[in-house]
N, C-alpha and C positions, 0 to 999 in steps of 0.2 A: 504494500500500500504506500501511498505517497501523500505528502502534505501540499504539494504544488503540482501544477500541470507539467508534463514532460518538457515542454518548450520553455519553462521558466526555472529550470534547475541549473544552477551553476556548479562548477567544481568547488569543493570546499577544501580548506587547508588540510593536509594530511595529519595523521595521528601524532606526528612528531612536531606539530605546531609549537613554536617557542612560547615561553612565558608571555603573558599579556604585555604589550608595549604601553598600554594606557589603562584607564579605568572606565569601563563601559558605562558606569553610573553617571559619568560626566556628560553623556549623550542623552540622558533622559529628557524628553521634550516638554515644553510648557503644557500644563493641563493634565499631567499624569497623576495617577494615584497608585499607592502600593499597599499591599496587605500587611507590610511590616515597615519599620523605619528604614529610610534609605541607607543609613549606616549599617543596618543589619543585613542588607542584601549582599550575598556572597560575590566574590570575584568570579570572573568567567574564564574558562579555558578557551572558549570560542563562542562567537555569535552564530547561531544556526537558524535556518528557516525551513530546512528539509528534515523531517523527523528521522529519516533513515540514516542521516549523517551524525546524529547526536551521539556524544560520548559523555562519560562522567565529567561533571563540572561545567557543562555548557549552559548558556542561556538560549532558550527556544522562543523565537518570535513567530507568532501565529499569523500567517498572511492569508487573507481571503484571495483565492485565485479564480481564474475563469472556469476551471473544471473541478476544483476541489478546494476545500477550506481548511487551512492549517489548524484551526481551532479543533477540528475533529480528530487531529492526530496528537493532541497534547498528551493523552494517556501513554501512547507509545514513546513520546519524547521523555516523559518522566521515568518510564520503565527503563529507558536507555541511559538515564543518568542526568537528565536536565535538572538544574538546581534552581532555575527561575523560569517562569512563563511570562511572556509579554503578550498581552491580548488586547483586542479592540474594545473600547468602551461600549457597553450595551450589548455585548456578545458573551455567550457562555457564562451565565450567572453562577453556575455551580462548580466552576473550574477550580475554586479554592479547595474543594474536597480532595483534589489530587495530592495535597500535602506538601506542596512547595510554595515559596513566595510567588505572588502574582502581581505584576505591574500592569495597570490598565492605561492605555494611551489613546489619544483621539484617532490616530491613523498608524497602524502597525507597519504598513509598508514604508511610510515616511520615517518612522522611528527606526526601522532596520538600518537605514543609512546613517543616522546620527549615532546610534549605538555602536555600529561597526567602526565608524571614524574614531570615536572616543576609545574604543577597545584597542585600536592600533596606534593611539597616541596622536591623532590628527596629522598624519604624515604630509598631506598636501600643503600644510603651513610651512614646511621646510623644503619645498620644491617650487621652482618656477613652472607653472602648468599651462600648457597650450591645449585647448579643446577644439576639435574640428567637427563640424556638422554640415549637413546638406543631403540631398537625395542621392547624388552620385559623386564619386571622387573622394569620399571621406578617407577610405583606407589608403589610397594612393597618396593623397595630400599628407596624411599622417606619416607614412613612410618617408616621403620626401622631406618633411619637417625634421624627422629624426636624422636624416642624412645631412641636412643643413646645419643642425646642431653639432653633429660630428665634425663637419668641416670647420666649425669654430672651436674645436678642441674640447667640446662640452660632453661630459658623460651623462647620458639620459636614458630614461625608460620609455616604453611604448606599450599602449594598450589598444588593440584593434580587433576587428572581426576576424582577421587572419591569424594573428599570433601576438604574443606579448614579448617584450624584451626588457631585461634588467641589465643594463650595460650590454656586454657581449653575450649574455645568456639568453637563449631563445626558448620560450614556452609556448607550445602549440595550443590553439584554442580547441579543446575537445568537445565543445558544445556547439549548438547552432544559434546560440545567443549572440546577437551583434554587440550588445553591451552586457557584460557580466553583472551579476548581482553585487550589491554594495559590499558584503563581507569579503568577497574575492578581490574586488577593486582596491579596497582599503588595505588589505593584506599585501597586495603586490606593490602598492605605493610605499608601504612601510619597508618592504624588502628593497625597494629602490634606494630609499634613504640610507638603509644600513649598508648597501653596496657602494655608497659614495656617489650616487647620482645626484645631480643638482637640478635637473630638469625632467619633466615628464610630458609626453604627448598622448592625448586620449581621444580616440574616435568616439564621438557622442552621437548616438542614434536617437531617433524620435521616440522609440520604445523606451530606451534607457532613461531619457529625460522625463518622459511622461510618468514613468513608474518610479521616479525618485532614486534610481540607482546611482546617479552622479551627484546627488545633493551632498552637501558637506565637503565638497572639494573646493579649496580656495583657488579660483581660476584667475589667471593673469592675462591671457590672450584667448579670444574666441574667434574662430575662423568659419566663415560661411562660403560654401562652394557653389551651390545652385539649389533650385527648388522646382520639382515637377511632381505630378500626381503619383502618389505611391502610398502604400500601407493604409488605404482608406478602410480596409476591412477592420483594422484595429482602431484607428482614430475616428472614423465615421464621416469626416468631412475635411476638405482642404483647410478650412479655417482652424480646426482642431489640430491638424497635422502641422500647420505653420506655427501655431501657438506652442506646440511641444518643442519645435526647433528653437523658438524664441526664448525658451527657458535658459538655454546656454548663455545667451547675452544678458539676461536678467541676473544670472549668477555673478556677472562682473560687478554688480552693484552691492553684493553682500559684504558685510563687515569683514575686514581682514587685518591681520597683524603685520602683513608684509608692507614694505614701503614703496615698492615699485608701482609705476603708473600702469593702469590697465588699458587694454586696447581691444577693439572689435575690428577684425580684418574681413572686409565684405567684398564680394564679387559684383562690381558695378555693371557687369554685362547681364546680370540677372535682375529682372524688375523687382524682385522681392527684397532686394538689399535695403531699401529705405525702411521697410517694415521692421527689419532687424536692427537697423540703426536707431530707430525710435524706441526700441526695447531696452536700451541701456543708456546710462550717463557716461560711460567710458568713452575715451577718445576713439573716433572712427577713422580708419584708413581704408580707402577703397582701392581695388586693383581691377584691371580690365585688359582683355586682349583686343576687344572691339570698341570700348568706350574711351574716347580720347579725353574725357573729363575726369577720369579716375585719377586718384592721387599717384598711383603707380601704373604707368601705361606700358604695354608691351609693344615694341616696335621691331621692324626688320626681321620678321619671323621667316625662317627657312625650315620647311618641313621635309623630312626624309623618311624613307620606309622604316628606319630603325631609330629615329629620334628627331631632334630639332635644335636649332640655334636661334637665339633671339636676344633682344636688348631690353632692359628694364629702365625706363626713364621716369624720374621723379623730380621734385623740387620746382622752384619757380621757373616756368618755361621749359621744364623737362631737362634742365642742364646737367642734372646728376644722372649718369648712365652706368649701367652694369651689364657687361656681356655675360650671357648665360647659355647653358645647353642642358639637354636631358637625353638619356638613352632610352626613351620611350616615345613612340610615335603619337601624333595627333595634337591638334590645337588645344583640345581639352586638357592634355597633360602639360602643355605650356602654361595653361591657366593654373593647374594644380601646383606646378613648380613655382609660379609667381606668388601664389598664396603662401607657400612654405617659406620662401625667402623673405617675403614681407613680414610674416609672423615672427620670424627669428630676429629680423631687424628691429621690430617693435620692442623686443626685449633689451635693446641696446647693444646687441652683438654685431660683429663685423659682417656686413651684407656681402662683401666680396668673398669672404671665407665661406659664408653660407651658400653662395652660388657655386663655389668650387665643390662643396659637399654634395649638392644636388647633382652636379655634373658627374660625380663619381658613382652615383646610385645606379646599380645594374638593372634595377627593375623591381617589381613587386610580385610576390607569388600569386599566380592565378589572375593577374591583370595584364592583358596583352602579352602573355607569356608564350614565347616561341618554342615549339617542339621540333627537335632536329630529327633527321634521318630519312626524310622523303625528298624527292626532287621537286617539291612545291612547298609553299609556305603552309604551316599548320600552327594555328594560334588558339590558345585557351584564354577565355576572358569571362569575367563575372557578370557582364551586362545582362540584366534580367528584367528591366523595365523597358517599355516602348521608347522612352526618350534616350536611355542609355544605349539600347541596341541601334537606334537610328544614328546616334552620334558615332558609334564605332564603325558601322557599315559605311557611313558617309565618308569617314576618314580613310577607310581601307580601299574603297572603290578606285580612287585615282592611282593607287600603287599596284593594282592587280592587272597583269597583262591579259590573263585568261578569264576564267569564270570565278565568281565569288560564291563559294558553297558554304552553307550554314547548317549547323546542327543545334537544335534547341528544343525546349519544351516549356512548360509553365507549372508553377507550384499549385497544388491543391489547397483548398481552404484559404484562398486569398481572393482579393477583388477580381471578379470575373472579367471586367473590362480590360484588365491587363492582357488577357489572352487574345482578345480581338485586336487590341493595339499592337501586340507583338506580331500577330499574323499579317496585319496590314503593312507593317514596316518590312517584314520579310518578303512579302509579295512585290513591293516596290523596289527593293534595293539588292536582292540577291538573284543569282542565275539559277540556283538549285538549292532547295532546303530539305533537310531530313527532320521531320517532326518526331519527337520521342518523349520518354518519361523525363521528369525532372524530380519533383518531390510530390508524388500524388497524395500522400497522407491518406485520408479516408475517402477520397473521391475516386471513381473509376478512371484509370489512366486513359482508356480509349475515349471516354467522354471529354476529358480535357483536351486531348489531341484533336478531337472532332471540332471543338469550338475554334481552335486555332486554324484548322483546315478550312472551316466555313468562312472565316475572315479572309483567308488567302483567296478562296474561290470568289468571294464577293469583290475582291480587289482585282480580279481578272487573271489570277494564276490558274494554270491547268494542272490537275493532279497527274502524277507519273511523268509529266514533262517538266514542270516547274518545282514540284515537290513530291515527297513520298512520306508515308507514315511507317515508321520502323520502331517496334518495341522488342526488347528492352534497349537501354541507352548504349550498352556495349556494342550491340549489333548496328545501332544507328551510326555510331562513330566509325565502325568498320565499313559500313555502306558508303559514307562520305569519302573515306580514304581510298576505297576501291574506285570510286567514281571520278576522283581527281586525276589530273594530268599535269605535266610540267607547264608552268605559267599560271596555274590555278592557285587559289588560296582557300583553305578550309578553316572556318572559324567555328569553334565549339564554344557556345555561349551559355550563360545562365548559372553555372556552378563555380567556375573559377577554382579557388583554393579549397572548396568544401570537401569534406572527407566522408560524407554519407549521402545516401538517398533515403529520404524519409517516407515510410509507409505508415499505415494506421497503427500497426502493432509492433513495429520494429524499425531499426535504422540499419540499412544495408551499407557495409563499408564500400567506399567509392572514391575514385580519383580520376577526373577527366584526363589529366595529363598522363597518368599511367595507362589508361585505356587507349589514348592516342598513340603512345609509344608501342603498345601491344599491336594495334592495328597496322602501324607502319612496319613492324617486324614481320607480321603475317604476310604482308604484301611484298616486302623488299628484303626480308631477312634481317637478323640482328646486325648491329654495327660491326661485330667481329667477323660476320660472314661476308660483308661487302668489300 
């Protein structure tokens, strides 16, 4: 049994978790009540929200989830050794009968963040923290920001959808959560401090912001990449989605003990930037590839199949110039790199060194990642929204001599208009598409594929000539590799770095990159045989 839905479970610190770095009681929120005096509340080994992870000495926070309510699992938590229960006011009136102290708070999800931060000694107060949000480009911009910091000689940590870094140590993201739960985040931030990091870069998703996973982080710089329609199944409307993103910029106005000036770094090419500028009192710095009025303007862009060179101009009349380059293709990656360099510069670091660090970045796992071994280009990318897929395909089209072949699907239990949007984009911008599974979850895979196919048919594509339906995903990738010839390009989109395919009752281990290499080896032999 579980106290939270599967897609809301984060990894928890292992049993060897060190002694508490702080006092969780310092994170008790306004309006709380306790069944004993605060001074009588015991210290915590760890702050937990999943009853299956509880060990002796833990505080268990009961979180109401979409599919299950943590209050129902309080008995299991106490049996496993929980020494305190944190519950929602007005819920579970008889929970004191379990025999451990009970703390009642107005919002347990919000309290989870403050208790975790206090338990870890409020680590973000000892780091310069950059948060990155937007519909697309968050992970790439976060990785480029880390590279920019490295170029400045700064030891930094990274928390992203793809993986986490503590200095040179890399920690894979074993869950499908784009933003981990607060105890995991705060624990990693504390490890960064202990490892000697002075800076941290955090990818901030709308889910993480709306669910208070990033609360209690002292933010110094907030970056906005872009905004397009996405995650409406969760947020309900674009207004709510935008409001969730805006929370990152509101965090810049929270009290802090740090003395540095706070900044919002906003993409002036996106019309939503002004809404985010109005969400904060922090200094605003705009950047833009296309907007000449931006504070940091991109000029003299030269796009290549494997990267780009460009100039960043700022200052009065644009007299301050920085030559920059990236090893990733596309104007959108120029924008991501510009955001990274600008953010690091806002911290007072050397922008020339930051640009040098960005130039050294070899790429981002699962983002426009080239797969070697075939006599044509094979690329794996995370693009899974209509806007992101259109951006990638539009960028790739001019550099493809032959046909542009696409493999993709669409996740189940997500907004259905994403499927029609993806199908329409594929029909317009590809020569041949293979429709396949992505993350069906509880929906029939064939039905999801049919919705995409119907959108392609409505846009004028012909089945078997312009597209085919192939399940499962491994066979779909093989079909695309077998179909391609020298001069063509195969784009495998939608999953990027992800390591599973999600079904209703299990997660299937998966890697698009490994599947592509396998398909290439089946057709051409392994590299050792060539």
